[in-house]
C-alpha positions as CSV (number, residue, x, y, z in Angstrom):
1,M,18.4,-19.2,26.4
2,P,18.7,-15.5,25.8
3,N,16.4,-13.4,23.6
4,R,17.8,-13.6,20.0
5,L,16.3,-10.5,18.3
6,A,19.2,-8.1,18.9
7,D,20.7,-8.6,15.4
8,S,17.4,-8.3,13.5
9,T,16.9,-5.7,10.7
10,S,13.2,-5.4,11.7
11,P,12.3,-2.4,13.8
12,Y,9.4,-4.4,15.2
13,L,11.5,-7.2,16.3
14,L,14.0,-4.8,17.8
15,Q,11.2,-3.4,19.9
16,H,11.2,-6.8,21.6
17,K,14.9,-7.5,21.9
18,D,14.9,-6.7,25.7
19,N,11.8,-8.7,26.6
20,P,12.4,-11.4,29.2
21,V,10.6,-13.8,26.7
22,D,13.2,-15.9,24.8
23,W,12.1,-14.7,21.4
24,Q,13.8,-15.8,18.3
25,E,13.3,-15.2,14.6
26,W,11.4,-17.5,12.3
27,G,13.7,-20.2,10.9
28,P,14.6,-23.9,11.0
29,D,16.5,-23.6,14.2
30,A,13.5,-22.5,16.1
31,F,11.4,-25.5,14.9
32,A,14.3,-27.9,15.5
33,E,14.4,-26.6,19.1
34,A,10.7,-27.2,19.5
35,R,11.1,-30.8,18.3
36,R,14.1,-31.4,20.5
37,R,12.3,-30.0,23.6
38,D,9.0,-31.6,22.5
39,V,7.0,-28.3,23.1
40,P,4.7,-26.3,20.9
41,V,5.6,-23.0,19.2
42,L,4.2,-19.7,20.2
43,L,4.1,-17.5,17.1
44,S,3.5,-13.8,17.7
45,V,3.1,-11.6,14.5
46,G,2.8,-7.8,14.5
47,Y,4.4,-4.7,13.1
48,A,6.1,-1.6,14.5
49,A,3.3,0.9,14.2
50,C,0.6,-1.4,15.7
51,H,-1.1,0.0,18.8
52,W,-2.4,-3.2,20.3
53,C,0.9,-4.9,19.6
54,H,2.5,-2.4,21.9
55,V,-0.2,-2.9,24.5
56,M,0.2,-6.7,24.5
57,A,4.0,-6.3,24.7
58,H,3.8,-4.0,27.7
59,E,1.2,-6.2,29.5
60,S,2.6,-9.6,28.8
61,F,5.9,-9.8,27.0
62,E,7.6,-7.4,29.3
63,D,6.3,-9.2,32.3
64,D,8.7,-11.6,34.1
65,G,5.9,-13.9,35.2
66,V,4.5,-14.3,31.8
67,A,7.9,-14.8,30.3
68,Q,8.7,-17.6,32.7
69,V,5.6,-19.5,31.6
70,V,6.3,-18.9,27.9
71,N,10.0,-19.9,28.2
72,A,9.3,-23.0,30.1
73,G,6.6,-24.5,27.9
74,F,7.1,-23.0,24.4
75,V,9.6,-22.0,21.7
76,A,8.6,-18.3,21.1
77,I,8.9,-16.8,17.6
78,K,8.4,-13.2,16.7
79,V,7.6,-12.2,13.1
80,D,7.3,-8.8,11.5
81,R,4.3,-9.1,9.2
82,E,5.6,-6.4,6.9
83,E,9.0,-8.1,6.5
84,R,7.5,-11.7,6.1
85,P,4.0,-11.2,4.5
86,D,4.1,-14.9,3.5
87,I,4.2,-16.1,7.0
88,D,1.6,-13.6,8.1
89,A,-0.7,-14.6,5.2
90,V,-0.9,-18.3,5.9
91,Y,-1.3,-18.0,9.7
92,M,-3.8,-15.1,9.3
93,A,-5.8,-17.4,7.1
94,A,-5.7,-20.0,10.0
95,T,-6.6,-17.3,12.5
96,T,-9.6,-16.1,10.5
97,A,-10.8,-19.7,9.9
98,L,-10.6,-20.5,13.6
99,T,-12.0,-17.3,15.0
100,G,-14.0,-15.6,12.3
101,H,-11.8,-12.5,12.4
102,G,-8.2,-11.4,12.2
103,G,-5.9,-8.6,13.2
104,W,-2.7,-7.8,15.0
105,P,-1.0,-8.8,17.2
106,M,-1.7,-12.3,15.9
107,T,-1.1,-15.1,18.4
108,C,-0.8,-18.6,17.1
109,F,0.2,-22.0,18.6
110,L,1.8,-24.4,16.2
111,T,3.1,-27.9,16.3
112,P,6.9,-28.4,15.8
113,D,6.1,-29.1,12.2
114,G,4.4,-25.6,11.8
115,D,0.8,-26.7,11.7
116,P,-1.5,-24.2,13.6
117,F,-3.9,-25.7,16.2
118,F,-5.0,-22.6,18.0
119,A,-5.0,-18.9,17.0
120,G,-6.3,-15.5,18.1
121,T,-5.3,-11.9,18.2
122,Y,-4.8,-9.6,21.2
123,F,-5.2,-11.3,24.7
124,P,-5.1,-9.3,27.9
125,K,-2.5,-10.6,30.4
126,G,-5.0,-12.6,32.5
127,Q,-6.5,-14.3,29.5
128,F,-3.1,-14.9,27.9
129,L,-1.9,-16.7,31.0
130,Q,-5.0,-18.9,31.1
131,L,-4.5,-19.6,27.4
132,L,-0.8,-20.6,27.9
133,S,-1.9,-23.0,30.7
134,G,-4.7,-24.5,28.6
135,V,-2.4,-25.1,25.6
136,T,0.2,-26.7,27.8
137,S,-2.4,-29.0,29.3
138,A,-3.7,-29.9,25.9
139,W,-0.2,-30.6,24.5
140,T,0.6,-32.8,27.5
141,D,-2.7,-34.7,28.0
142,Q,-4.4,-34.6,24.6
143,R,-1.5,-34.7,22.2
144,D,-3.2,-36.8,19.6
145,R,-6.2,-34.5,19.4
146,V,-3.9,-31.4,19.1
147,L,-1.9,-33.0,16.3
148,E,-5.0,-34.1,14.5
149,S,-6.5,-30.7,14.8
150,G,-3.4,-29.0,13.4
151,S,-3.2,-31.4,10.5
152,H,-6.9,-30.9,9.7
153,I,-6.6,-27.1,9.7
154,A,-3.5,-27.2,7.5
155,E,-5.1,-29.5,5.0
156,T,-8.2,-27.4,4.8
157,L,-6.3,-24.2,4.2
158,R,-4.2,-26.0,1.5
159,G,-7.4,-26.6,-0.4
160,L,-8.2,-22.9,-0.5
161,S,-5.1,-22.2,-2.7
162,A,-6.3,-24.6,-5.4
163,P,-6.6,-23.3,-9.0
164,V,-9.8,-21.2,-9.6
165,S,-11.9,-21.0,-12.7
166,G,-11.5,-17.9,-14.8
167,H,-14.0,-15.1,-14.5
168,P,-13.4,-12.4,-17.1
169,L,-13.7,-8.8,-16.0
170,D,-15.6,-7.5,-19.0
171,A,-17.5,-4.2,-19.4
172,D,-20.7,-5.7,-17.9
173,V,-18.9,-6.9,-14.8
174,L,-17.1,-3.5,-14.4
175,D,-20.4,-1.6,-14.7
176,A,-22.1,-4.0,-12.3
177,A,-19.3,-3.3,-9.8
178,V,-20.1,0.4,-9.9
179,D,-23.8,-0.5,-9.2
180,T,-22.7,-2.6,-6.2
181,L,-20.5,0.1,-4.9
182,R,-23.4,2.6,-5.3
183,G,-25.4,0.4,-2.9
184,Q,-22.6,0.4,-0.3
185,F,-21.8,4.1,-0.6
186,D,-22.4,6.2,2.5
187,H,-24.4,9.1,1.0
188,G,-24.2,11.1,4.2
189,A,-20.5,11.0,5.0
190,A,-19.0,9.4,1.8
191,G,-16.9,6.3,1.7
192,F,-18.2,2.8,1.9
193,G,-19.8,1.0,4.8
194,G,-19.7,2.2,8.4
195,A,-17.1,2.6,11.2
196,P,-14.2,2.0,11.1
197,K,-13.6,3.6,7.7
198,F,-10.5,2.9,5.7
199,P,-9.3,4.9,2.7
200,P,-10.6,2.9,-0.3
201,S,-7.7,3.9,-2.5
202,M,-7.9,1.2,-5.2
203,V,-11.7,1.4,-5.4
204,L,-11.4,5.2,-5.9
205,E,-8.9,4.6,-8.8
206,F,-11.3,2.1,-10.3
207,L,-14.2,4.6,-10.1
208,L,-12.1,7.3,-11.8
209,R,-11.1,4.9,-14.6
210,N,-14.7,3.8,-15.0
211,H,-15.8,7.4,-15.3
212,A,-13.1,8.0,-17.9
213,R,-14.3,5.1,-20.0
214,T,-18.1,5.4,-19.5
215,G,-18.7,9.0,-18.5
216,S,-20.5,7.7,-15.4
217,G,-21.5,10.6,-13.2
218,D,-22.1,8.3,-10.2
219,A,-18.6,6.8,-10.4
220,L,-17.0,10.2,-10.4
221,A,-19.2,11.6,-7.7
222,M,-18.5,8.7,-5.3
223,A,-14.7,9.1,-5.9
224,A,-14.8,12.9,-5.6
225,R,-17.0,13.0,-2.5
226,T,-15.0,10.4,-0.7
227,C,-11.7,12.2,-1.5
228,A,-13.1,15.5,-0.3
229,A,-14.5,14.0,2.9
230,M,-11.2,12.3,3.8
231,A,-9.2,15.4,3.0
232,R,-11.4,17.7,5.1
233,G,-11.7,15.3,8.0
234,G,-9.4,14.5,10.9
235,M,-8.0,11.5,9.1
236,Y,-6.0,13.9,7.0
237,D,-3.1,15.8,8.7
238,Q,-4.2,19.4,8.1
239,L,-0.9,20.7,9.3
240,G,1.7,18.3,8.0
241,G,-0.1,16.6,5.1
242,G,-0.6,12.8,4.7
243,F,-3.3,10.5,5.9
244,A,-3.7,8.3,9.0
245,R,-4.4,4.6,8.6
246,Y,-8.2,4.9,9.0
247,A,-11.0,6.7,10.9
248,V,-12.5,5.0,13.9
249,D,-15.8,6.8,13.2
250,A,-18.0,6.9,10.1
251,R,-17.5,10.6,9.5
252,W,-13.7,10.7,9.1
253,V,-13.3,12.8,12.3
254,V,-11.1,10.7,14.6
255,P,-8.2,8.7,13.1
256,H,-6.2,5.8,14.2
257,F,-3.1,7.9,14.1
258,E,-0.5,5.6,12.4
259,K,0.6,6.9,9.0
260,M,1.5,4.2,6.5
261,L,3.6,4.6,3.4
262,Y,1.4,2.3,1.4
263,D,-1.7,4.4,2.2
264,N,-0.1,7.7,1.4
265,A,1.5,6.5,-1.8
266,Q,-1.7,5.2,-3.2
267,L,-3.7,8.2,-2.1
268,L,-1.2,10.6,-3.6
269,R,-1.7,8.9,-6.9
270,V,-5.5,9.0,-6.6
271,Y,-5.7,12.7,-5.7
272,T,-3.3,13.4,-8.6
273,H,-5.6,11.6,-11.0
274,L,-8.7,13.2,-9.5
275,H,-7.2,16.6,-10.1
276,R,-6.5,15.6,-13.7
277,T,-10.1,14.6,-14.1
278,T,-11.8,17.6,-12.5
279,G,-9.2,20.4,-12.5
280,E,-10.3,21.3,-9.0
281,S,-7.8,22.8,-6.5
282,L,-8.5,20.6,-3.4
283,P,-7.1,17.3,-4.9
284,R,-4.1,19.2,-6.2
285,R,-3.4,20.7,-2.8
286,V,-3.8,17.4,-1.0
287,A,-1.6,15.6,-3.5
288,L,1.2,18.1,-3.1
289,E,0.9,18.2,0.7
290,T,1.0,14.4,0.8
291,A,4.0,14.3,-1.4
292,E,5.6,16.9,0.9
293,F,4.9,14.6,3.9
294,L,6.5,11.6,2.2
295,L,9.7,13.6,1.4
296,R,9.9,15.3,4.8
297,D,8.9,12.6,7.2
298,L,9.4,9.2,5.6
299,R,12.3,9.7,3.2
300,T,15.5,7.8,4.4
301,E,19.1,8.8,4.1
302,Q,19.5,6.5,1.1
303,G,16.6,7.9,-0.8
304,G,14.0,5.2,-0.1
305,F,10.9,5.7,2.0
306,A,10.3,4.3,5.6
307,S,7.3,2.2,6.3
308,A,5.3,4.1,8.8
309,L,4.9,6.5,11.7
310,D,3.6,4.9,14.9
311,A,0.0,5.3,16.1
312,D,1.3,6.2,19.6
313,T,3.6,8.9,21.0
314,E,5.1,7.9,24.3
315,G,2.3,5.3,24.6
316,V,-0.5,7.8,24.0
317,E,-2.6,7.9,20.8
318,G,-2.9,11.4,19.3
319,L,-0.5,13.1,21.7
320,T,1.4,14.7,18.8
321,Y,-1.7,15.6,16.8
322,A,-4.7,16.7,18.9
323,W,-5.3,20.3,20.1
324,T,-7.4,22.3,22.6
325,P,-8.6,25.9,22.1
326,A,-6.1,26.9,24.9
327,Q,-3.2,25.3,23.0
328,L,-4.2,27.2,19.8
329,D,-4.3,30.5,21.8
330,E,-0.9,29.8,23.3
331,V,0.7,29.5,19.9
332,L,-1.3,32.1,17.9
333,G,-2.7,34.5,20.5
334,A,-6.3,34.9,21.5
335,E,-7.7,36.4,18.3
336,D,-6.0,34.1,15.8
337,G,-6.4,31.2,18.2
338,A,-10.2,31.6,18.2
339,R,-10.2,32.1,14.4
340,A,-8.2,28.9,13.9
341,A,-10.4,27.0,16.4
342,A,-13.5,27.9,14.4
343,L,-11.8,27.0,11.1
344,L,-10.4,23.6,12.4
345,S,-13.4,22.5,14.4
346,V,-11.5,22.6,17.7
347,T,-14.1,22.9,20.5
348,D,-14.2,23.3,24.3
349,T,-15.8,19.8,24.6
350,G,-13.4,18.3,22.0
351,T,-13.9,15.8,19.2
352,F,-11.2,13.3,20.5
353,E,-10.2,12.5,24.1
354,H,-9.7,14.5,27.3
355,G,-11.3,17.6,25.7
356,S,-8.9,17.7,22.8
357,S,-9.8,17.8,19.1
358,T,-8.5,16.4,15.9
359,L,-8.1,19.1,13.2
360,Q,-10.6,19.3,10.4
361,L,-10.8,21.7,7.5
362,L,-14.5,21.5,6.6
363,A,-14.4,24.6,4.5
364,D,-11.6,26.5,2.7
365,P,-10.3,29.5,4.7
366,D,-11.5,32.9,3.5
367,D,-7.9,34.2,3.6
368,D,-5.3,31.9,2.1
369,A,-2.3,34.0,3.1
370,W,-3.5,34.0,6.8
371,W,-4.1,30.3,6.8
372,S,-0.7,29.6,5.2
373,R,1.1,31.6,8.0
374,T,-1.1,30.0,10.7
375,R,-0.6,26.5,9.4
376,A,3.2,27.0,9.4
377,R,3.2,28.4,12.9
378,L,1.1,25.5,14.2
379,L,3.2,22.9,12.5
380,E,6.4,24.5,13.9
381,S,4.9,24.4,17.4
382,R,3.7,20.8,16.9
383,N,7.2,19.8,15.9
384,D,8.3,20.7,19.4
385,R,6.0,18.1,20.9
386,P,7.1,14.5,21.4
387,Q,6.9,12.7,18.0
388,P,5.8,9.2,17.1
389,A,8.5,6.7,16.4
390,R,9.3,5.8,12.8
391,D,9.4,2.3,11.4
392,D,12.4,3.0,9.1
393,K,12.6,-0.3,7.2
394,V,12.3,0.2,3.4
395,V,9.8,-2.3,1.9
396,T,10.3,-3.0,-1.8
397,S,6.6,-3.2,-2.6
398,W,5.6,0.0,-0.8
399,N,8.5,1.9,-2.3
400,G,7.2,0.8,-5.7
401,L,3.9,2.4,-4.9
402,A,5.7,5.6,-3.9
403,I,7.8,5.6,-7.1
404,A,4.6,5.3,-9.2
405,A,2.8,8.0,-7.2
406,L,5.6,10.5,-7.2
407,S,6.3,9.9,-10.9
408,D,2.7,10.6,-11.8
409,A,2.3,13.6,-9.5
410,G,5.6,15.1,-10.7
411,A,4.6,14.7,-14.3
412,L,1.0,15.7,-14.1
413,L,1.3,18.5,-11.6
414,D,4.5,19.9,-13.3
415,E,6.7,19.3,-10.2
416,P,10.0,18.0,-11.5
417,S,11.4,17.6,-7.9
418,L,8.9,14.8,-7.3
419,V,10.0,12.9,-10.3
420,A,13.6,13.4,-9.1
421,A,12.6,11.9,-5.7
422,A,11.0,9.0,-7.4
423,E,14.1,8.4,-9.4
424,A,16.4,8.6,-6.4
425,C,14.2,6.0,-4.6
426,A,14.3,3.7,-7.7
427,E,18.1,4.0,-7.9
428,F,18.4,2.9,-4.2
429,V,15.8,0.1,-4.3
430,V,17.0,-1.4,-7.6
431,D,20.7,-1.2,-6.5
432,A,20.2,-2.5,-3.0
433,H,17.1,-4.8,-3.1
434,L,17.8,-6.6,-6.4
435,V,20.3,-9.2,-5.5
436,D,21.5,-11.7,-8.2
437,G,18.4,-11.0,-10.2
438,R,15.9,-11.6,-7.4
439,L,14.2,-9.1,-5.1
440,R,14.6,-8.9,-1.4
441,R,11.7,-7.7,0.7
442,A,13.2,-5.0,2.8
443,S,16.3,-3.1,4.0
444,R,17.1,-0.9,7.0
445,D,19.8,1.8,7.1
446,G,20.9,0.6,3.6
447,V,21.4,-3.0,4.7
448,V,19.2,-5.4,2.8
449,G,17.5,-8.2,4.8
450,A,17.4,-11.9,4.0
451,A,13.7,-12.2,3.4
452,A,12.9,-12.9,-0.3
453,G,10.6,-10.6,-2.3
454,V,7.0,-11.8,-2.8
455,A,4.7,-11.2,-5.7
456,D,3.5,-7.7,-4.7
457,D,7.2,-6.7,-4.4
458,Y,7.7,-7.6,-8.1
459,G,4.4,-6.2,-9.2
460,N,4.4,-2.9,-7.4
461,L,8.1,-2.1,-8.1
462,A,7.6,-2.9,-11.8
463,E,4.5,-0.6,-11.8
464,G,6.5,2.2,-10.2
465,L,9.4,1.8,-12.6
466,L,7.1,1.8,-15.6
467,A,5.5,5.1,-14.4
468,L,9.0,6.5,-13.8
469,H,10.0,5.4,-17.4
470,Q,7.0,7.3,-18.8
471,A,7.8,10.4,-16.7
472,T,11.6,10.5,-17.5
473,G,11.9,8.7,-20.9
474,R,14.8,6.7,-19.4
475,A,15.2,3.3,-21.0
476,R,16.8,1.8,-17.8
477,W,13.5,1.7,-15.9
478,L,11.6,-0.1,-18.7
479,E,14.5,-2.6,-18.9
480,V,14.5,-3.4,-15.2
481,A,10.7,-3.6,-15.0
482,T,10.6,-6.0,-17.9
483,R,13.2,-8.3,-16.2
484,L,11.3,-8.2,-13.0
485,L,8.1,-9.2,-14.7
486,E,9.9,-12.0,-16.6
487,T,11.3,-13.3,-13.3
488,A,7.9,-13.1,-11.6
489,T,6.2,-14.9,-14.5
490,E,8.7,-17.7,-14.3
491,R,8.6,-18.0,-10.5
492,F,5.1,-17.1,-9.3
493,T,2.7,-18.3,-12.0
494,A,-0.1,-20.6,-10.8
495,Q,-1.8,-23.3,-12.8
496,D,-4.9,-21.1,-13.6
497,G,-2.8,-18.3,-15.0
498,G,-2.9,-16.2,-11.8
499,F,0.0,-15.8,-9.3
500,H,1.0,-17.3,-6.0
501,D,2.3,-14.9,-3.4
502,T,5.6,-16.7,-3.0
503,S,8.1,-18.0,-5.6
504,D,8.4,-21.7,-6.6
505,D,11.7,-21.9,-4.7
506,A,10.6,-20.0,-1.5
507,E,10.8,-21.5,2.0
508,P,7.9,-24.0,2.2
509,L,5.2,-23.2,4.7
510,F,2.3,-25.5,5.5
511,T,0.5,-24.0,2.5
512,R,1.7,-21.8,-0.4
513,P,0.1,-18.4,0.2
514,R,-2.1,-16.9,-2.5
515,S,-4.7,-14.2,-2.3
516,A,-6.8,-12.4,-4.9
517,A,-8.0,-9.8,-2.4
518,D,-6.9,-6.2,-2.8
519,N,-7.0,-5.0,0.8
520,A,-4.7,-2.2,2.1
521,E,-2.6,-2.6,-1.0
522,P,-2.9,-4.4,-4.3
523,S,-2.6,-8.2,-4.0
524,G,0.4,-9.7,-5.7
525,Q,-1.8,-11.1,-8.4
526,S,-3.5,-7.8,-9.4
527,A,-0.2,-5.9,-8.9
528,L,1.5,-8.2,-11.4
529,A,-1.5,-8.0,-13.8
530,G,-1.4,-4.2,-13.9
531,A,2.4,-4.1,-14.4
532,L,2.2,-6.7,-17.1
533,L,-0.5,-4.9,-18.9
534,T,1.4,-1.6,-18.9
535,C,4.7,-3.3,-19.9
536,S,2.9,-4.9,-22.8
537,A,1.7,-1.6,-24.1
538,L,5.1,0.0,-23.7
539,T,7.0,-2.9,-25.4
540,G,4.4,-4.3,-27.8
541,D,4.8,-7.8,-26.2
542,P,1.4,-9.5,-26.7
543,Q,2.3,-12.4,-24.3
544,M,2.5,-10.0,-21.4
545,R,-1.0,-8.8,-22.1
546,E,-2.2,-12.4,-22.3
547,R,-0.6,-13.1,-18.9
548,A,-2.2,-10.0,-17.5
549,E,-5.7,-11.0,-18.8
550,A,-5.2,-14.5,-17.3
551,A,-4.4,-13.0,-13.9
552,L,-7.4,-10.7,-14.1
553,G,-9.6,-13.8,-14.8
554,A,-8.2,-15.5,-11.7
555,S,-9.1,-12.4,-9.7
556,G,-12.5,-11.9,-11.4
557,Q,-14.7,-14.0,-9.1
558,L,-13.7,-12.1,-5.9
559,A,-13.6,-8.7,-7.6
560,S,-17.1,-9.1,-9.1
561,R,-18.6,-10.5,-5.9
562,D,-17.2,-7.9,-3.6
563,P,-15.7,-4.9,-5.5
564,R,-14.4,-3.3,-2.2
565,F,-11.8,-6.1,-2.0
566,G,-11.0,-6.1,-5.7
567,G,-10.3,-2.5,-6.4
568,W,-7.0,-2.8,-8.1
569,A,-8.1,-5.8,-10.2
570,L,-11.1,-3.7,-11.4
571,A,-8.9,-0.7,-12.1
572,V,-6.5,-2.9,-14.2
573,A,-9.4,-4.4,-16.0
574,E,-10.6,-0.8,-17.0
575,A,-7.1,-0.2,-18.4
576,A,-7.3,-3.5,-20.4
577,L,-10.7,-2.6,-21.8
578,A,-9.7,1.0,-22.8
579,G,-6.2,0.2,-24.1
580,P,-3.7,0.0,-25.2
581,L,-3.6,3.7,-26.2
582,Q,0.0,4.3,-27.0
583,V,1.3,7.8,-27.6
584,A,4.9,8.5,-28.6
585,V,6.1,12.1,-28.7
586,V,9.4,12.5,-30.6
587,G,11.5,15.6,-30.1
588,T,12.7,17.5,-27.1
589,G,11.9,21.1,-27.6
590,T,9.0,23.4,-26.7
591,D,6.6,21.8,-29.1
592,A,7.4,18.3,-27.8
593,R,6.8,19.5,-24.2
594,A,3.5,21.1,-25.1
595,M,2.3,17.9,-26.8
596,T,3.5,15.8,-23.9
597,A,1.4,18.0,-21.5
598,V,-1.7,17.4,-23.7
599,V,-1.1,13.7,-23.7
600,R,-0.7,13.6,-19.9
601,R,-4.1,15.4,-19.5
602,S,-5.8,12.4,-21.1
603,T,-7.7,10.3,-18.5
604,S,-7.9,7.1,-20.7
605,P,-7.1,4.2,-18.4
606,G,-5.3,2.4,-21.2
607,L,-2.9,5.3,-21.9
608,V,0.9,4.8,-22.0
609,T,3.2,7.5,-23.3
610,V,6.9,8.2,-23.8
611,T,8.7,11.4,-25.0
612,G,12.2,11.3,-26.4
613,D,14.5,11.5,-29.3
614,P,13.6,9.5,-32.4
615,D,14.8,5.9,-32.3
616,A,16.0,6.4,-28.7
617,K,17.9,3.2,-27.7
618,G,15.9,0.7,-25.6
619,I,12.5,2.5,-26.0
620,P,10.2,0.5,-28.4
621,L,7.5,3.2,-28.7
622,L,10.1,5.6,-30.2
623,A,11.5,3.1,-32.7
624,Q,11.1,4.0,-36.3
625,R,9.2,7.2,-35.5
626,P,11.1,10.1,-37.0
627,L,10.5,13.9,-36.7
628,V,8.1,15.2,-39.3
629,A,9.8,17.7,-41.6
630,G,12.2,18.4,-38.8
631,H,9.4,19.1,-36.3
632,A,8.4,17.3,-33.1
633,A,5.6,14.9,-33.7
634,A,3.1,12.7,-31.8
635,Y,2.2,9.2,-32.9
636,V,-1.1,8.0,-31.5
637,C,-1.8,4.2,-31.7
638,R,-4.9,2.3,-30.5
639,G,-4.7,-1.4,-30.1
640,F,-1.3,-1.4,-31.9
641,V,-2.9,0.4,-34.9
642,C,-1.4,3.8,-35.5
643,D,-2.8,7.1,-36.9
644,A,-0.7,9.4,-39.0
645,P,1.6,11.6,-36.9
646,V,0.5,15.0,-35.8
647,T,2.7,18.1,-35.2
648,D,0.5,20.5,-33.2
649,V,-1.4,20.4,-30.0
650,D,-4.9,21.0,-31.5
651,S,-4.5,18.0,-33.9
652,L,-3.2,15.9,-31.0
653,S,-6.1,16.8,-28.8
654,A,-8.5,15.9,-31.5
655,A,-6.7,12.6,-32.1
656,L,-6.9,11.7,-28.3
657,R,-10.7,12.5,-28.2
C-alpha cells in the first residue's frame, strides 16, 4: 500500500509523503482497514515546526527497517495537530493520563475503534522498535486485556468532559489571582516559574487590565518587567523582530527557535497595550518590529498569515540566528564588529552552541542612528544564510489573533498600514474559510482544507473582526462576527453554559474534546467568552453578555486555581467587571479624529468604541446619535446608561476619567 499523504494540504503531512511508512490521513477508511486487517492503529501527531518531530522522522520514519515493521503490523495515521486540534486534544489527554506528561511528536496506539491503549511522545529508534514489537505481541497474545484497557481509558476521559459547576470570576477572585502570580513571579529574571520559560501572553494582558481597574502597581510591574526581559533577551529576534516559541533557560537567553504566528500576534497586542499604559518607547518599538516581522516573513500571497517558521535550518537549531564575534567583524569590520558584540552580548565563549551567541540587547544603544544602520547590515547579511522553512498553512484561529493585534496596533500607534493589513487578512479568511456559513480550520495556497473549524476558530476570528470593526468603523466586520458567534452558540454550547471544542455535528471521537485551559493561545471557551462580551457591548445584546458570563463561570475553577493557565479567562473577566464602557464618536473631521485618539488612550478593559457618521447603517452604537449643533460629538455610556454628549477633547477626557 503506498504512502497516501501526497495530496494533503498540510505542510507537516507533506514532509512525510516520501517516507517508506505507509502513512495515511485520519479518516474512516484508515480505521476500516485496521478492522479488515485486524491490526492496531499507530497514530503519530506533530506539526511542521516541531524539532523532535523532525528527529523522530529522520531516525525512524525514513528508515526502511522501521517502516517494514510498521507496515506489517499496523495501520499508520499521520495528523497535523494544528490542522486537527480536536484529534490532538483527545489523544493528548490520553497521553498525559497514561504518562504524566505530553508533547510532540505524540505517539499513540489505538484499537480499530479508536480507543487509545498505549501512548507516549518521542521515542529513539531502538526504543521505538522495541515498542512496536511489544504492542504487536500484546495485540496478538493479550487481546482482551488490550481492548479492556482501551475501553477503560476512553471511558475515564469521557468523564472529564462532564459539566462543571459555575465559579464566578468576581473582583475578589481576580485580585487573588494577582496574589498567586506574585508568588510565582521570578523576581530575578521576570516571567513565571523556571526553565523552560514561555511567553505568558494572556497572563500579561490580564495583569495590564487588572492594573487599569485597580491601580495595582505589582500587576503593572510584573507585566512590564516580563515584557522588558523578553524583549531584551535572546528569545526576541533583535535583527528581524518577532519572538521565538520559548526560552530553554530561565533568563530568556537561549530560545527554542521556532517562531509561531499565535505567539507573535498575542505579544504584538500585549506590547501595544503596555505602551498605551506606560507611554514608554521600548514596548512601542517591539510592537512595531513584531508587526514588521509578521508582514515580512509570515504574510502569504492571499493576505493571510502563515503558521510558523521552523526551529531548525537544514536540521540545525539556530543556524540562521546565532553569531560569533568573527562573523560580526566579517560583516561590520573590526571596530563596528567589536562595538556590536559588546552591545549584543556576543562573546568569545558564546551563550549558545559551538562558541556562538544568541543576540541580546540588554541596554539601549547610545547612538540610535549607528544601531539602525548596523541592524540593517546584519539583517541583510543574515538573509544570505540558509533560512528556516515556513509552515505556510493559514489557520483561522491564529489569523483571528493577528487581525486583532494588527487592528489594535494600527489604531493605537497611528499606523494605518497595519489596519490595512488586518483588513486584507480578514477579507481573505472570511471569503475563503467561511463556507456555507461554517468555518473551516485552515487553507494553504488559497485552497481551503476539509477540516471543520473548532471553537477557538470562531472565538478568535470573531475577536479579531470586532477589533477591526472598531479600528475601521466598517459595519461588515461587526455583522460577520455576530453571525459567527450566533453559530458558535448554537453549535458549541455545553450543558453548563461553557463551550465544547467541537461542534454538535462534528466527527465523533472517543470523547468530545473540551478544555478550559488557556495554554499557548486562548481556549475555545475563553475565546468565545471574550468575543461574546465585546459583541454584546457593541450591539447592546444582553443575551450575549449572559452567555459570556456563563462561559467565564465554566472556566472559573481552573482560572482561579492556576492563573497561569487561565490568563485569557481572567482578562475577559476584567473586561466584564469594568464594562461595558461604550463610546460613540460621531463625525469624520479633525475634531472627531482628535476625540477618537483620546478614547483609544483609555486603558479601561471594558471599553468599546466606534467612530463614524451619525446613524451609520449597521452600527448600533451610532444609531440615534446626531452631531451636536453641527459639530462632532462623543457619547459616553457606562452599563448602557449614557452621559450627555461632549464636543471637545477636554470634556471627553474628564468623562472617561
